[in-house]
C-alpha positions in Angstrom: 8.5 27.4 2.3 5.6 27.1 4.7 3.7 23.9 4.0 0.6 22.3 5.7 -0.2 18.6 5.2 -3.9 17.8 5.8 -3.9 14.3 7.3 -1.2 12.4 9.1 -1.7 9.0 7.4 0.9 7.3 5.4 1.1 9.8 2.5 0.8 13.0 4.6 3.2 12.0 7.3 5.9 10.7 5.0 5.6 13.6 2.5 5.5 16.2 5.3 8.5 14.8 7.1 10.6 14.6 3.9 9.7 18.2 3.0 10.8 19.3 6.5 14.0 17.4 6.2 15.2 19.7 3.4 14.5 22.9 5.4 10.8 23.7 4.8 8.6 24.5 7.8 5.9 21.9 7.8 2.7 21.6 9.8 0.9 18.3 9.9 -2.8 18.7 10.6 -5.1 15.9 11.8 -8.5 15.8 13.5 -7.5 12.9 15.8 -6.1 14.4 19.0 -4.6 11.1 20.1 -2.6 10.7 17.0 -1.3 14.3 17.2 -0.4 13.7 20.9 1.6 10.6 19.9 3.4 12.5 17.1 4.3 15.4 19.5 5.8 12.8 21.8 7.8 11.3 19.0 5.6 8.2 18.4 4.7 7.5 14.8 1.3 6.0 14.1 2.6 4.0 11.2 5.5 1.6 10.6 7.9 2.7 7.9 11.7 2.1 8.1 13.6 5.3 8.9 10.5 7.4 9.5 10.7 7.6 13.3 14.2 9.0 13.2 13.3 11.7 10.6 10.3 12.8 12.5 12.2 13.1 15.8 15.1 15.0 14.2 12.9 17.5 12.3 10.5 18.0 15.2 13.3 18.8 17.6 14.8 21.2 15.0 11.5 23.1 14.9 10.8 22.4 11.2 8.0 19.8 11.7 4.9 20.6 13.8 1.8 18.6 14.6 -1.6 20.1 15.4 -5.4 19.8 15.4 -5.8 23.6 15.1 -7.1 24.2 11.5 -6.8 28.0 11.8 -3.1 27.7 12.8 -2.4 25.2 10.1 -4.0 27.0 7.2 -3.6 30.7 7.9 0.2 31.0 7.3 0.7 28.2 4.8 1.9 28.9 1.3 1.0 25.4 0.2 -1.6 23.1 1.6 -1.5 19.4 0.6 -4.7 17.5 1.0 -3.7 13.9 2.0 -6.8 12.5 3.6 -8.3 9.1 3.0 -10.6 8.3 0.1 -12.2 5.0 1.1 -13.9 3.1 -1.6 -16.8 0.6 -1.7 -16.6 -2.9 -3.3 -17.2 -1.4 -6.7 -14.4 1.2 -6.4 -16.4 4.3 -5.9 -14.2 6.7 -4.0 -15.8 8.6 -1.0 -14.6 12.2 -1.3 -16.3 13.5 1.9 -13.0 14.0 3.7 -11.4 15.7 0.7 -14.3 18.0 0.2 -14.6 18.7 4.0 -10.9 19.8 4.0 -11.5 22.0 0.9 -14.4 23.7 2.7 -12.3 24.3 5.8 -9.4 25.7 3.6 -11.8 28.1 1.8 -13.0 29.4 5.1 -9.5 29.9 6.4 -8.5 31.8 3.2 -11.6 34.0 3.5 -10.8 34.8 7.2 -7.0 35.1 6.9 -5.8 38.6 7.9 -4.2 40.9 5.4 -5.6 39.2 2.3 -6.8 42.1 0.1 -7.3 40.4 -3.2 -4.8 42.9 -4.8 -1.8 42.3 -7.0 0.5 41.1 -4.2 -2.1 38.7 -3.0 -2.6 37.4 -6.5 1.1 36.6 -6.7 1.1 35.0 -3.3 -2.2 33.2 -3.2 -2.1 29.8 -1.5 -1.6 26.7 -3.6 -4.0 23.9 -2.7 -2.5 20.5 -3.7 -4.6 17.4 -4.0 -2.2 14.5 -3.1 -4.8 12.0 -2.1 -5.5 9.4 -4.9 -8.8 10.6 -6.3 -10.9 10.1 -9.5 -10.3 12.3 -12.4 -12.3 15.5 -12.0 -11.9 15.7 -8.2 -9.5 18.7 -8.4 -12.2 20.7 -10.0 -14.7 19.7 -7.2 -12.1 20.8 -4.6 -11.7 24.1 -6.4 -15.4 24.7 -6.4 -15.7 23.8 -2.7 -13.0 26.3 -1.8 -14.4 29.0 -4.1 -17.8 28.5 -2.4 -16.3 29.8 0.8 -14.1 32.7 -0.5 -13.6 35.2 -3.3 -9.9 35.6 -2.4 -7.3 34.1 -4.8 -5.9 30.6 -4.5 -4.4 28.1 -7.0 -4.9 24.4 -7.5 -2.5 21.6 -8.3 -2.7 17.8 -8.5 0.4 15.9 -7.3 -0.1 12.1 -7.1 2.1 10.1 -4.8 4.1 7.1 -5.9 5.4 5.8 -2.5 6.0 2.1 -2.0 5.3 1.1 1.6 8.6 -0.2 3.1 10.7 2.1 0.9 8.7 5.3 1.0 11.4 7.6 2.3 13.9 6.5 -0.4 11.1 6.8 -3.0 10.3 10.4 -2.0 13.9 11.5 -1.7 14.9 9.9 -5.0 11.8 9.7 -7.1 11.7 8.1 -10.6 9.5 11.1 -11.5 7.4 13.8 -10.0 4.0 14.5 -11.6 2.3 17.8 -11.2 -1.0 18.9 -12.7 -1.7 22.7 -12.9 -3.9 25.2 -14.6 -1.3 28.0 -15.0 2.4 28.3 -15.5 3.0 30.2 -12.3 1.7 27.4 -10.1 3.7 24.9 -12.1 6.8 27.0 -11.5 6.2 27.1 -7.7 5.6 23.4 -7.6 8.8 22.7 -9.6 10.8 24.9 -7.2 9.5 22.8 -4.3 10.5 19.5 -5.8 13.8 20.5 -7.5 16.0 19.4 -4.5 14.6 15.9 -4.9 15.4 15.4 -8.6 19.1 16.1 -8.7 19.5 12.5 -9.8 18.3 13.8 -13.2 14.9 12.3 -13.1 12.1 14.4 -14.5 9.4 16.7 -13.1 6.4 16.4 -15.4 4.1 19.4 -15.4 0.9 18.7 -17.2 -2.8 19.5 -17.2 -4.8 18.5 -14.1 -7.0 15.7 -15.5 -3.9 13.9 -16.9 -2.0 14.2 -13.6 -5.0 12.7 -11.8 -5.1 9.8 -14.3 -1.4 9.0 -14.1 -1.5 7.4 -10.6 -4.4 5.2 -11.6 -2.8 4.2 -14.9 0.5 3.3 -13.2 -1.0 1.2 -10.5 -3.5 -0.5 -12.8 -0.5 -1.5 -15.1 1.4 -2.9 -12.1 -1.6 -4.8 -10.9 -2.1 -6.2 -14.4 1.4 -7.6 -14.4 0.9 -9.3 -11.1 -2.4 -10.9 -12.1 -0.9 -11.9 -15.5 2.0 -13.8 -13.9 -0.3 -15.5 -11.4 -2.5 -16.7 -14.2 0.5 -18.0 -16.1 1.6 -19.7 -12.8 -1.7 -21.5 -12.6 -1.3 -22.8 -16.1 2.2 -23.9 -15.3 0.8 -26.0 -12.4 -1.8 -27.5 -14.6 0.7 -28.6 -17.3 3.7 -29.5 -15.1 5.7 -26.5 -16.1 8.0 -24.6 -13.7 7.0 -21.0 -13.4 10.6 -20.1 -12.4 12.0 -21.3 -15.7 9.1 -19.7 -17.6 9.8 -16.5 -15.8 13.5 -16.6 -16.7 12.8 -17.2 -20.4 10.0 -14.6 -20.6 11.6 -11.7 -18.7 14.9 -11.9 -20.6 12.9 -10.2 -23.4 13.8 -6.5 -23.0 10.3 -5.5 -24.0 8.9 -7.3 -21.0 11.4 -6.9 -18.2 11.1 -8.6 -14.8 9.5 -6.0 -12.5 6.3 -6.9 -10.8 6.2 -10.3 -12.5 6.6 -12.6 -9.5 3.9 -15.2 -8.8 2.4 -15.5 -5.4 -0.8 -14.8 -3.5 -1.6 -11.6 -5.5 -1.5 -7.9 -4.5 -3.0 -6.3 -1.4 -2.6 -3.0 0.4 -4.3 0.3 0.1 -3.4 1.2 -3.5 -3.6 -1.6 -6.1 -7.0 -3.0 -5.2 -8.6 0.4 -4.7 -7.0 2.0 -7.7 -7.8 -0.9 -10.1 -11.4 -0.8 -9.0 -11.5 2.9 -9.3 -10.6 2.6 -13.0 -13.4 0.1 -13.4 -15.7 2.5 -11.6 -14.7 5.4 -13.8 -15.4 3.2 -16.8 -18.9 2.4 -15.6 -19.6 6.1 -14.9 -18.3 7.3 -18.3 -19.9 4.3 -20.2 -16.4 3.3 -21.2 -16.0 -0.5 -20.5 -12.8 -1.7 -18.8 -13.1 -5.5 -19.1 -9.3 -6.0 -18.8 -9.1 -4.2 -15.5 -12.2 -6.0 -14.2 -10.4 -9.3 -15.0 -7.2 -8.1 -13.3 -9.1 -7.5 -10.1 -11.1 -10.8 -10.4 -7.9 -12.8 -11.1 -6.2 -11.3 -8.1 -9.0 -12.0 -5.7 -9.3 -15.6 -6.9 -5.6 -16.2 -6.5 -5.7 -16.2 -2.7 -8.7 -18.5 -2.9 -6.9 -20.8 -5.2 -4.1 -21.1 -2.7 -6.5 -21.8 0.1 -8.1 -24.5 -2.0 -4.6 -26.2 -2.2 -4.7 -26.5 1.6 -8.3 -27.8 1.5 -7.5 -30.3 -1.2 -4.5 -31.7 0.6 -6.4 -32.3 3.8 -9.3 -33.9 1.9 -11.9 -31.2 2.3 -12.8 -28.2 4.5 -14.4 -30.4 7.1 -11.0 -32.1 7.7 -9.5 -28.7 8.7 -11.5 -28.7 11.9 -9.2 -29.3 14.8 -6.0 -28.8 12.7 -3.3 -26.4 13.9 -2.0 -24.2 11.1 1.1 -22.0 11.5 1.2 -18.8 9.5 4.3 -16.7 8.7 3.5 -13.2 7.5 0.4 -11.1 7.9 1.2 -7.8 6.3 0.4 -7.5 2.6 4.1 -7.1 1.8 7.4 -7.0 3.8 8.6 -3.7 5.3 5.2 -2.5 6.5 2.6 -3.3 9.1 -0.2 -2.6 6.6 -2.7 -5.5 6.4 -5.3 -3.7 4.3 -6.5 -6.3 1.6 -3.7 -8.6 2.8 -4.1 -12.1 1.3 -3.0 -13.5 4.7 -6.1 -12.2 6.3 -8.4 -13.8 3.7 -6.7 -17.2 4.2 -6.6 -16.9 8.0 -10.3 -16.1 8.1 -11.2 -19.1 6.0 -9.0 -21.4 8.0 -10.7 -20.2 11.2 -14.2 -20.5 9.7 -13.3 -24.1 8.8 -12.5 -24.8 12.4 -8.7 -24.7 12.3 -6.5 -23.0 14.9 -4.2 -20.4 13.4 -0.9 -19.4 15.2 0.8 -16.5 13.4 4.0 -14.5 13.3 4.8 -11.3 11.6 7.7 -9.0 12.4 5.6 -5.9 12.7 1.9 -6.5 11.9 0.5 -8.1 15.0 -1.2 -5.0 16.3 -2.7 -4.0 12.9 -4.0 -7.5 12.4 -5.6 -7.6 15.8 -7.6 -4.6 14.9 -9.1 -6.6 12.0 -9.1 -10.2 13.3 -9.1 -9.7 17.0 -8.2 -12.8 19.0 -9.5 -15.2 16.4 -5.9 -16.2 15.7 -2.9 -16.5 18.0 0.1 -14.2 17.7 3.8 -15.0 18.5 6.9 -12.8 18.6 9.1 -15.7 17.5 8.5 -17.4 14.2 9.4 -20.9 15.5 6.9 -20.5 18.4 4.1 -20.9 15.8 5.2 -24.4 14.8 4.7 -26.5 17.9 2.7 -29.6 16.8 1.5 -27.7 13.7 -0.2 -29.7 11.0 1.1 -27.3 8.3 2.9 -24.0 7.8 1.4 -21.4 5.5 3.7 -18.6 4.3 1.9 -15.4 3.2 4.5 -12.6 3.2 8.1 -12.7 1.9 9.9 -11.1 4.9 13.7 -11.6 4.6 13.9 -13.5 7.9 11.7 -16.2 6.5 14.1 -17.0 3.6 16.7 -19.1 5.3 15.1 -20.7 8.4 16.5 -23.6 10.4 14.7 -26.4 8.5 15.8 -29.1 11.0 14.4 -27.1 13.9 11.2 -26.6 11.9 10.8 -30.3 11.2 11.4 -31.2 14.8 8.7 -28.7 16.1 6.0 -29.4 13.6 3.5 -32.3 13.9 3.7 -32.7 10.2 6.5 -31.2 8.0 4.1 -29.6 5.4 4.7 -26.2 4.0 2.3 -24.1 1.8 4.5 -21.3 0.4 2.5 -18.5 -1.1 5.6 -16.5 -2.0 7.9 -19.2 -3.5 10.6 -18.5 -1.0 12.3 -21.9 -1.2 13.9 -24.1 -3.8 11.6 -27.2 -4.1 14.6 -29.5 -4.3 16.0 -28.2 -1.0 12.6 -28.8 0.7 12.5 -32.3 -0.7 16.0 -33.0 0.6 15.0 -31.6 4.0 12.0 -34.0 4.2 9.2 -31.6 3.7 6.0 -31.8 1.7 6.1 -28.6 -0.1 3.5 -26.6 -2.1 4.2 -23.4 -3.9 2.8 -21.3 -6.8 3.3 -22.4 -10.4 5.6 -25.3 -9.5 5.1 -29.0 -9.0 4.5 -30.0 -5.4 7.2 -31.9 -3.5 6.5 -35.2 -1.7 2.8 -34.6 -1.9 1.9 -38.2 -2.8 4.0 -39.7 -0.1 2.3 -37.3 2.5 -1.1 -38.3 1.3 -0.3 -41.9 1.7 1.0 -41.3 5.2 -2.2 -39.4 6.1 
C-alpha cells in the first residue's frame, strides 16, 4: 500500500516507519528541509529506542522516503495520514491551523491529480484521509470540509487515534492493545482494517466505530490515566500528613482486582505532550459545550500542584527560599519519563526553574535529554554526561526521572562527593531504610522522611 505521513514528529515518524517495516511504501512529508535532510542521512530528529535502526533499514530498502515535495507525497498515495502538531493554550484549546492547512493542500493535490475522473473506478479507489493527530471531537468533519472546498473528486475520511507510549512506541505500534478506527462507511473501515491486520495477530481487537466516538476515545483514555496519577499523588500527600506509608497503602489498595496497579505510582505527576494537553482539551470541550468537567479540572490542578509541593519540601528543609541562594543542587533526570528525550511539561523543568530563580546553582544529568532541555532552559543550569559529576560539593540531590541507571547507584561514592548527603527523591526509587543505613537524609513522596530532624540540627 502507498501511504503518506504528513509530519515527521513523534507520531508520524514512528507510525510511518512501522508501516514501511511490514512492506508498505511510505513517504514522510515535512515542511522543515533541515529535518528531511537529516532523515535522508539516517539521522532521526527524535529519541526513541530502536527507531534509528528501523529507519535506516527501511530507507535503504526503498520502502521509506522523506520529502518536502507535497505534490510528490500526495499524488500517488492511497492513504494520507495527518500527523501534524495541535498545540494548545493554557486552557486546552487546540490550534488546528496545521491540520487544516494540510487538509487544504491535500484537497488541491486531489483536484490536480492526473487521471482522476470521478467515475466508478475512482469512487472505489479514492484516497483515504486519516486524521491521526489528537484533535477535539468534530475536527474530522472540519478536515473533510477543508478538503471538499478544494475538490469535487472523491475521497474518504477516517479517524485513527494513536496510543504510543514514548520509550516503548515501536512495541506499542507493532503489538497494540487495540486499534481504533472511526469511519463513515463500511468500505473505508474495511480498507483500514486490512492495513492494520498484520499488527493484531496477537488477537487484540480492531474497533471500527463512528468518527466522533473514535475522536473521543483518545481523550477519554488519557484523561482516565491522568486521573489515576493525580489520585495516587493526592493519597500520597495524605499519607505524609498522617504518617502512613504510601508503599503499604498501594500494596493493600491495588490487590483489589477492580483497581489494579497500572498508573498508580506516586511521584511528581505526569508531563509530556499527551496527558496535560488531552486533559485540558476535555476541560475545554466541556466549556465549549456547556458540559462542566469539574473532575478533570481537578485532575489537572492536582498534577500541577504536585511538582510545586515537592519543591516546597526543598524550600522548607532549607528554611525558606531565601536560603536557597548560593546553594548547589544536583538534579538527576530532566525528561518527563525514562526512555525519551521529551521535556515537554516535564516536572524537572518546573523545579529547576524555581531553584534557579531562588538563586541556587543547578547541575543536572539526564541520559538523553540534555539537548532538548537546553532548547528550553538554555545555560541557566549545568549539564553533565556523568551522573556523579553533578554531585561535587552539592548541598542536595533532587531526582526527577526514574531512569534505570539511577536505581542502584554507588551510595558511598555519592556521600563522599556531596557537600551534604541529602536526597529529595521525586520518584521513590529507594527504600527509606537503605538510605538511612547509608547515612543520607532522605525525602520521598508519601513516605516519612529519613534523618530529617538530625540534618536540621546539623544545619
